[in-house]
C-alpha positions as CSV (number, residue, x, y, z in Angstrom):
1,M,20.5,-36.4,15.6
2,N,22.1,-39.9,16.0
3,F,19.8,-42.4,17.6
4,S,22.5,-45.2,17.8
5,I,22.7,-44.4,21.5
6,Y,20.2,-47.3,21.9
7,A,22.7,-49.9,20.7
8,S,25.4,-49.0,23.3
9,L,23.3,-48.6,26.4
10,P,24.5,-50.5,29.4
11,P,22.3,-53.4,30.7
12,L,19.2,-52.3,32.5
13,N,18.2,-53.4,36.0
14,N,16.6,-56.8,36.0
15,P,18.0,-57.5,32.5
16,P,15.6,-58.9,30.0
17,G,16.0,-62.3,28.6
18,Q,18.2,-63.1,25.6
19,R,15.2,-62.6,23.3
20,E,14.6,-59.1,24.6
21,Q,18.3,-58.2,24.4
22,Q,18.3,-59.2,20.7
23,K,15.2,-57.0,20.1
24,L,16.8,-53.9,21.6
25,P,18.9,-52.9,18.5
26,Q,15.8,-53.4,16.3
27,Q,13.7,-51.3,18.8
28,A,16.3,-48.6,18.6
29,Q,16.1,-48.7,14.8
30,N,12.3,-48.5,15.1
31,A,12.6,-45.5,17.4
32,Q,14.9,-43.7,15.0
33,S,12.6,-44.4,12.1
34,I,9.5,-43.2,13.9
35,M,11.2,-40.0,15.1
36,E,12.7,-39.3,11.7
37,Q,9.2,-39.7,10.2
38,S,7.8,-37.4,12.9
39,I,10.3,-34.7,12.0
40,M,9.5,-35.0,8.3
41,Q,5.8,-34.8,9.1
42,T,6.4,-31.7,11.3
43,K,8.2,-29.9,8.4
44,A,5.4,-30.9,6.0
45,Q,2.9,-29.5,8.4
46,Q,4.8,-26.2,8.6
47,N,4.7,-26.0,4.8
48,Q,1.0,-26.7,4.8
49,V,0.3,-23.9,7.2
50,Q,2.2,-21.5,5.0
51,Q,0.4,-22.6,1.8
52,T,-3.1,-23.1,3.1
53,G,-3.4,-21.2,6.4
54,I,-4.9,-24.4,8.0
55,Q,-3.3,-25.1,11.4
56,P,-2.6,-28.9,11.9
57,A,-2.2,-30.5,15.3
58,S,0.4,-28.9,17.4
59,A,4.0,-30.2,17.6
60,A,3.3,-31.3,21.2
61,Q,0.3,-33.4,20.1
62,T,2.3,-34.9,17.2
63,G,5.2,-35.8,19.5
64,A,2.8,-37.4,22.1
65,E,1.3,-39.6,19.4
66,Q,4.8,-40.8,18.2
67,V,5.9,-41.6,21.7
68,S,2.7,-43.5,22.3
69,E,3.4,-45.6,19.3
70,L,7.0,-46.2,20.4
71,Q,5.8,-47.2,23.9
72,N,3.6,-49.9,22.4
73,Q,6.7,-51.5,20.7
74,M,8.9,-51.5,23.8
75,P,8.9,-53.3,27.1
76,N,7.8,-51.3,30.2
77,D,11.3,-51.2,31.7
78,M,12.3,-48.8,28.9
79,M,10.0,-46.0,30.1
80,G,12.9,-44.0,31.5
81,L,14.7,-44.2,28.2
82,M,11.5,-43.0,26.5
83,T,11.2,-40.0,28.8
84,M,14.6,-38.9,27.8
85,M,13.9,-39.4,24.1
86,M,10.7,-37.4,24.4
87,Q,12.6,-34.5,25.9
88,M,15.2,-34.7,23.1
89,F,12.4,-34.9,20.5
90,M,10.6,-31.7,21.9
91,V,13.9,-29.8,21.9
92,L,14.3,-30.6,18.2
93,I,10.8,-29.6,17.4
94,M,11.2,-26.2,19.2
95,A,14.4,-25.6,17.3
96,I,12.6,-26.2,14.0
97,L,9.7,-23.9,15.0
98,T,12.0,-21.1,16.2
99,G,14.0,-21.2,13.0
100,Q,10.8,-21.0,10.9
101,K,9.5,-18.0,13.0
102,Q,12.8,-16.2,12.4
103,N,12.6,-16.8,8.7
104,N,9.0,-15.5,8.6
105,Q,10.0,-12.3,10.4
106,A,13.0,-11.8,8.1
107,Q,11.1,-12.4,4.9
108,P,7.6,-10.7,4.6
109,A,5.2,-12.0,2.0
110,Q,6.1,-11.0,-1.5
111,G,4.2,-7.9,-2.6
112,A,3.1,-6.9,0.9
113,Q,3.3,-3.2,1.6
114,S,2.3,-1.1,4.6
115,A,-0.5,1.4,4.1
116,H,1.7,4.0,5.8
117,S,4.9,3.2,3.9
118,A,7.0,6.2,3.0
119,Q,6.7,7.6,-0.5
120,P,9.2,9.6,-2.6
121,A,9.4,13.1,-1.2
122,A,9.5,14.9,-4.6
123,Q,7.7,14.5,-7.9
124,G,9.2,14.5,-11.4
125,H,8.2,16.7,-14.3
126,S,4.7,17.5,-15.5
127,G,2.8,14.4,-16.4
128,E,4.5,12.1,-13.8
129,S,2.7,10.9,-10.8
130,K,3.3,9.6,-7.3
131,K,1.3,8.0,-4.6
132,A,0.5,10.4,-1.8
133,E,1.6,9.1,1.5
134,S,-1.0,8.0,4.1
135,T,-1.3,10.3,7.0
136,P,-2.3,9.7,10.6
137,G,-5.5,11.0,12.0
138,A,-9.0,9.7,11.5
139,K,-9.1,6.0,10.5
140,E,-11.3,4.4,7.9
141,T,-13.8,3.1,10.3
142,D,-17.6,3.3,10.6
143,S,-17.1,6.7,12.3
144,V,-16.0,8.1,8.9
145,R,-18.4,6.1,6.8
146,P,-21.8,7.4,8.0
147,V,-23.8,6.1,5.1
148,S,-23.6,3.3,2.6
149,T,-21.7,3.9,-0.6
150,T,-23.6,4.8,-3.8
151,G,-24.6,2.2,-6.3
152,N,-24.3,2.2,-10.1
153,T,-22.0,4.9,-11.4
154,E,-21.7,4.6,-15.2
155,G,-21.9,8.3,-16.1
156,L,-24.4,10.2,-18.2
157,K,-26.1,8.2,-21.0
158,T,-28.1,9.6,-23.8
159,E,-29.1,6.5,-25.7
160,G,-30.8,3.2,-24.7
161,L,-32.4,4.9,-21.6
162,E,-34.9,3.3,-19.3
163,K,-38.6,3.7,-20.2
164,A,-41.2,4.7,-17.6
165,T,-42.9,1.8,-15.8
166,A,-45.5,1.8,-13.0
167,K,-44.0,1.3,-9.6
168,D,-45.6,0.2,-6.3
169,G,-49.1,0.5,-7.6
170,G,-48.6,3.9,-9.1
171,R,-49.6,5.0,-12.6
172,V,-47.5,6.2,-15.6
173,I,-48.8,9.6,-16.7
174,K,-47.5,10.4,-20.2
175,V,-46.9,13.9,-21.3
176,G,-46.4,15.0,-24.9
177,K,-48.1,15.0,-28.3
178,N,-49.5,11.5,-27.8
179,G,-49.8,11.7,-24.0
180,E,-52.6,12.2,-21.5
181,F,-51.3,15.8,-20.9
182,N,-49.4,18.2,-23.2
183,N,-47.7,20.2,-20.4
184,L,-45.8,19.3,-17.3
185,K,-47.7,21.5,-14.8
186,D,-51.0,19.8,-15.4
187,A,-49.5,16.3,-15.2
188,V,-48.0,17.1,-11.8
189,K,-51.3,18.5,-10.6
190,A,-53.0,15.3,-11.5
191,A,-50.4,12.9,-10.1
192,K,-50.6,11.1,-6.8
193,D,-48.0,9.6,-4.6
194,G,-46.2,6.7,-6.4
195,D,-47.0,7.9,-9.9
196,T,-44.4,8.4,-12.7
197,I,-44.6,11.3,-15.1
198,A,-43.1,10.2,-18.4
199,L,-42.0,13.1,-20.7
200,E,-41.8,12.5,-24.4
201,P,-38.1,12.3,-25.3
202,G,-36.8,15.1,-27.5
203,T,-39.5,17.4,-26.3
204,T,-38.7,20.8,-24.7
205,Y,-40.9,22.0,-21.8
206,S,-40.3,25.7,-21.5
207,D,-41.4,28.1,-18.8
208,Q,-43.4,25.5,-16.9
209,P,-42.1,25.8,-13.3
210,I,-43.5,23.3,-10.8
211,V,-43.6,22.8,-7.1
212,V,-43.8,19.1,-6.2
213,N,-45.5,18.3,-2.9
214,K,-45.8,14.6,-3.7
215,D,-43.8,11.5,-3.9
216,I,-43.4,11.1,-7.6
217,T,-40.9,10.4,-10.4
218,I,-40.4,12.8,-13.4
219,M,-38.4,11.3,-16.2
220,G,-37.7,11.3,-19.9
221,D,-39.5,8.2,-21.3
222,G,-36.7,6.2,-22.9
223,G,-34.7,9.3,-23.9
224,M,-33.7,12.8,-22.7
225,A,-36.4,15.4,-22.3
226,K,-35.6,19.1,-21.9
227,I,-36.8,21.5,-19.2
228,T,-35.8,25.1,-19.8
229,G,-36.9,28.7,-19.6
230,S,-36.4,32.2,-21.0
231,K,-38.3,34.2,-18.4
232,N,-37.9,34.8,-14.7
233,I,-39.4,31.8,-12.9
234,S,-42.6,32.7,-11.2
235,N,-42.0,30.7,-8.0
236,G,-38.8,32.7,-7.4
237,K,-36.7,29.5,-6.9
238,A,-36.3,26.9,-9.6
239,H,-37.7,25.0,-12.6
240,I,-38.6,22.2,-10.1
241,V,-39.1,22.8,-6.4
242,A,-38.9,19.4,-4.5
243,N,-41.1,19.4,-1.4
244,G,-41.7,15.7,-1.2
245,N,-39.9,12.5,-2.2
246,V,-38.9,13.4,-5.8
247,T,-37.0,11.4,-8.4
248,L,-35.7,13.1,-11.6
249,K,-34.3,11.0,-14.4
250,N,-33.2,11.5,-18.1
251,L,-33.7,15.2,-18.0
252,D,-31.7,18.1,-19.5
253,M,-32.4,21.2,-17.4
254,S,-31.1,24.7,-18.2
255,G,-31.9,28.4,-18.3
256,A,-33.3,28.8,-14.8
257,K,-33.3,32.5,-13.5
258,V,-35.3,34.5,-11.0
259,A,-35.6,38.2,-10.1
260,D,-33.1,38.1,-7.2
261,K,-30.4,36.3,-9.3
262,N,-30.7,33.2,-7.2
263,G,-32.2,30.7,-9.7
264,A,-31.5,27.0,-9.9
265,A,-32.7,24.1,-12.0
266,V,-33.8,22.3,-8.9
267,R,-34.5,23.6,-5.4
268,V,-34.8,21.1,-2.4
269,E,-37.0,22.3,0.5
270,P,-36.1,21.4,4.1
271,G,-37.2,17.8,4.9
272,A,-37.6,16.9,1.2
273,N,-35.7,14.0,-0.4
274,L,-34.3,14.2,-3.9
275,N,-32.9,11.5,-6.2
276,V,-31.4,12.6,-9.4
277,D,-30.1,10.1,-12.0
278,N,-28.8,10.6,-15.6
279,C,-29.5,14.3,-15.9
280,R,-27.6,17.1,-17.6
281,I,-27.9,20.3,-15.6
282,H,-26.2,23.3,-17.1
283,D,-26.2,27.1,-17.8
284,N,-28.5,28.0,-14.9
285,E,-28.2,31.2,-13.0
286,L,-26.8,30.4,-9.5
287,C,-26.7,26.6,-9.1
288,G,-27.6,23.4,-10.8
289,I,-29.2,22.0,-7.7
290,M,-29.4,23.8,-4.3
291,G,-31.2,23.7,-1.0
292,G,-31.9,20.9,1.4
293,G,-32.0,21.5,5.2
294,K,-33.1,19.6,8.3
295,G,-34.1,16.1,7.5
296,S,-33.3,16.2,3.7
297,N,-31.5,13.4,1.9
298,I,-30.1,14.0,-1.6
299,K,-28.6,11.5,-4.0
300,I,-27.1,12.5,-7.4
301,T,-25.7,9.8,-9.8
302,N,-24.5,9.6,-13.4
303,S,-25.2,13.3,-14.2
304,E,-23.3,16.2,-15.8
305,F,-23.0,19.8,-14.4
306,F,-21.5,22.7,-16.3
307,G,-21.9,26.5,-16.8
308,N,-24.1,26.9,-13.7
309,S,-22.7,30.4,-13.0
310,R,-24.7,33.0,-14.8
311,S,-25.3,35.2,-11.7
312,V,-23.3,38.1,-10.2
313,R,-23.6,36.2,-6.9
314,W,-21.7,33.2,-5.5
315,T,-22.3,30.3,-7.9
316,H,-21.8,26.6,-7.5
317,G,-22.4,23.4,-9.5
318,V,-24.4,22.1,-6.5
319,Y,-24.9,23.7,-3.0
320,F,-26.6,22.1,0.0
321,T,-27.4,24.0,3.2
322,D,-27.0,23.6,6.9
323,G,-28.7,20.6,8.5
324,T,-29.0,18.5,5.4
325,E,-28.8,14.9,6.7
326,K,-27.0,13.2,3.8
327,V,-25.6,14.1,0.4
328,E,-24.3,11.4,-2.0
329,I,-22.8,12.3,-5.4
330,A,-21.4,9.6,-7.6
331,G,-20.5,8.9,-11.2
332,C,-20.9,12.6,-12.2
333,H,-19.0,15.1,-14.3
334,F,-18.5,18.7,-13.1
335,H,-16.7,21.1,-15.4
336,D,-16.6,24.7,-16.9
337,L,-17.8,26.5,-13.8
338,H,-16.8,30.2,-13.6
339,N,-16.2,32.9,-11.0
340,T,-18.5,35.7,-12.2
341,G,-19.8,39.2,-11.3
342,A,-18.3,42.2,-9.6
343,G,-15.2,41.1,-7.7
344,G,-15.3,37.6,-9.2
345,Q,-17.6,35.9,-6.7
346,T,-16.3,32.5,-5.7
347,A,-17.7,29.4,-7.4
348,H,-17.2,25.9,-6.2
349,N,-18.1,22.8,-8.1
350,I,-19.5,21.0,-5.0
351,K,-20.4,22.8,-1.8
352,S,-22.0,20.8,1.0
353,R,-22.9,21.9,4.5
354,A,-24.5,18.5,5.2
355,K,-23.9,16.3,8.2
356,N,-22.8,13.4,6.0
357,T,-21.3,13.8,2.5
358,I,-20.1,11.1,0.2
359,I,-18.4,12.1,-3.1
360,E,-17.0,9.2,-5.1
361,N,-16.2,8.1,-8.7
362,N,-16.7,11.6,-10.1
363,V,-14.7,13.8,-12.5
364,I,-14.3,17.4,-11.3
365,E,-12.3,19.5,-13.6
366,A,-12.0,23.0,-15.1
367,G,-12.8,22.1,-18.6
368,K,-12.0,24.4,-21.5
369,T,-12.9,27.7,-19.8
370,G,-13.6,26.9,-16.1
371,S,-12.2,29.1,-13.3
372,S,-13.8,27.6,-10.2
373,S,-12.4,28.1,-6.7
374,Y,-12.5,24.9,-4.7
375,A,-13.4,21.7,-6.5
376,I,-15.0,20.6,-3.2
377,D,-15.9,22.8,-0.3
378,L,-17.2,21.3,3.0
379,P,-17.3,24.5,5.1
380,N,-19.1,23.1,8.2
381,G,-17.1,19.9,8.4
382,G,-19.3,16.9,9.1
383,N,-18.6,13.3,8.3
384,A,-17.3,13.1,4.8
385,I,-15.7,10.7,2.3
386,I,-14.0,11.8,-0.9
387,R,-13.1,8.7,-2.7
388,N,-11.9,7.5,-6.2
389,N,-12.5,10.8,-7.9
390,S,-10.4,12.7,-10.5
391,I,-10.0,16.2,-9.2
392,E,-8.2,19.0,-11.2
393,E,-6.7,22.2,-10.0
394,S,-6.6,24.6,-13.0
395,A,-4.2,27.4,-13.8
396,R,-7.3,29.6,-13.8
397,S,-8.5,28.5,-10.4
398,E,-9.0,31.3,-8.0
399,N,-8.1,29.3,-4.9
400,P,-4.9,27.2,-4.6
401,A,-6.7,24.4,-2.5
402,M,-8.5,21.6,-4.3
403,I,-10.5,20.6,-1.2
404,S,-11.5,22.7,1.8
405,F,-12.7,21.2,5.1
406,G,-14.2,23.1,8.0
407,A,-13.3,26.7,6.8
408,E,-16.4,28.0,8.7
409,G,-16.1,25.9,11.8
410,N,-16.9,22.4,13.2
411,K,-20.6,22.7,13.2
412,Y,-21.4,19.1,13.9
413,G,-18.5,18.3,16.3
414,N,-16.1,15.4,15.8
415,S,-15.9,16.0,12.1
416,Q,-14.0,13.4,10.0
417,L,-12.9,13.5,6.4
418,L,-11.5,10.5,4.5
419,V,-9.7,11.3,1.2
420,K,-8.9,8.0,-0.4
421,G,-7.8,6.7,-3.9
422,N,-8.3,10.0,-5.8
423,K,-6.3,11.4,-8.7
424,L,-5.2,14.9,-7.8
425,I,-4.3,16.6,-11.1
426,N,-2.4,19.7,-10.6
427,N,-2.1,22.4,-13.3
428,G,-2.1,25.3,-10.9
429,K,0.5,27.2,-8.8
430,N,1.3,26.6,-5.1
431,T,-1.5,24.0,-5.0
432,I,-2.6,22.4,-1.8
433,G,-4.4,19.1,-1.9
434,V,-6.6,19.5,1.2
435,S,-6.9,22.7,3.2
436,N,-7.9,21.4,6.7
437,H,-9.2,24.0,9.2
438,L,-10.1,21.5,11.9
439,G,-6.9,20.0,13.2
440,N,-4.6,17.1,12.3
441,D,-6.8,14.3,13.6
442,S,-9.8,15.2,11.5
443,V,-8.5,14.2,8.1
444,T,-7.1,11.0,6.7
445,L,-5.4,10.7,3.3
446,I,-4.8,7.2,1.8
447,N,-3.4,6.3,-1.6
448,N,-4.1,9.4,-3.5
449,D,-2.2,9.9,-6.8
450,V,-0.7,13.3,-7.6
451,I,-0.4,13.9,-11.3
452,G,1.2,16.9,-13.1
453,K,3.0,19.6,-11.2
454,A,4.3,19.0,-7.7
455,L,1.9,20.1,-4.9
456,K,3.1,22.8,-2.5
457,K,1.5,20.7,0.2
458,L,-0.7,17.6,0.2
459,I,-2.5,18.9,3.3
460,S,-2.3,22.2,5.3
């Protein structure tokens, strides 16, 4: 813009004296300098907004300040001229802002990508992977995050394990050769709420089934302790029946069996709460852990499950019943589960009928000999999150679906499933990622990697 218009203006009404006429060209130069500086400041402010996100004073405010400065340097009879210049200045500012806005719309931030951006329609050969496209439906909101995510998920450890310490005023009751008791049943009988029963590491506690009606912890004391059996369990349920607030840690549990072929390492009674950490649970008759019910909360972390399929009935790595309030499984490894018995009864690594289920940061795979059906079965729906897991469909799998949701109905109403950030490893045939029985709006898939063979469908 050329501001030399000031120098060629005709005389004003009531012309100023010679001294003021001589000042006019200088005032025009001052006006041009001030407005050029204002334009430069405006551009600098635009750059500052892009780089820092901090919004400076608006263009209108900046223009008003410049005009005020210009007014102070000019006589009053130039106010009409100033009004015109103000209008010209604002037109220039709006042109700059409009151009910047158009540039921003035409050039999105580098690296930005929509969560729902389209992905390649087909996969390559075995071993290649692609990012599964996000699908509409339930959103990742509080409605599909019913409980907080689990904490530490480091996987099973066998060395450098935590030693038993007294908690909340409770005692540590040591069991073993140098302990207060030499068998588990007597220690549980003597324990009170808040006590910790510390089992001597490397020791095997065989055929000592217990029913725990107290709020206690049972743990290997700085190492793994074994709980096993060779006979039918006398309580007809499990090595450990949890009927209080029970924590199990640093335990290797195997060999559970009962007369009706329904044995488990751990059974959770309705209303009881169970916390399992750093346990290896394997080669039990029907399930590794089963039960729950109205009011029960179950949390399993950093543990390993395999071979829990010795019955001729339906077997699972873990199984939780109707009405269970909350199930959290994190940092665990499930593998080598088999369909067994007459007709090959179905076996799922994780089966939960709970109201709320969170399954995250786990490895769920066939292993060397596994032939499980679903990796995860949520037959009653509920609010569920399956996040950041590695899930394999084996060539030996009985069912082509990796995950099943709501196959037996929408028991809790308004069921929502979020499947996010998982690695779906397909070695099967005609594999489906998620078999959804509750309608399109009940499942959301976000950023899942498909590895290996192409899926027949990501969701059905």
